[in-house]
C-alpha positions, 0 to 999 in steps of 0.5 A: 151125561155123567152122574156129576153133570146130572147132579149139577144140572138137577141141583141148579134146576131145583134151586132156581125153581125154588127161587133160592140163591146159592148163598141161602142154600149154602147157609141152610145146608151148612156149607160154603157158597163156593161148594154150591157153585162148584157142585153146580159146575160139576167141579165138586164130588159131593158126599151122600151126606152133603147131597142129603143136606141139600135135598133137605134144605130145598125140601125135595127127595134126594132121588131128584138129583139123579133124574136124567134131564130130557134132551129138550130141557133148557139149561136152568136160568140163573137167578139174581144173587142174594146180596143187596147192592152197595150204596153209592 
C-alpha cells in the first residue's frame, strides 16, 4: 500500500471512529469538503500543514495517519452525511 492510500485509509478510519462527517471535519480543518473526500479516495496530495490540521481537528497524533493497516482490517464503513433531509 503506497503512502497516499495509507493516509486515505487511516483518515477515513479515524474520522468514522470519531463519528465525524466529512463536512464537520472540513469546517474544523478549514478546508473544503471536497478536499476531505479527495484525500479519503487517495486523489489529493496533502501538505504536512493540512495533515496536521486534520489531526488536530480529530484530536489524534499526526503519526496515526501513517500506520500500516493490518491485512485483516476491514475497510472503514461510511457514516451518514451531516446534512438534514429536505422537507417534503
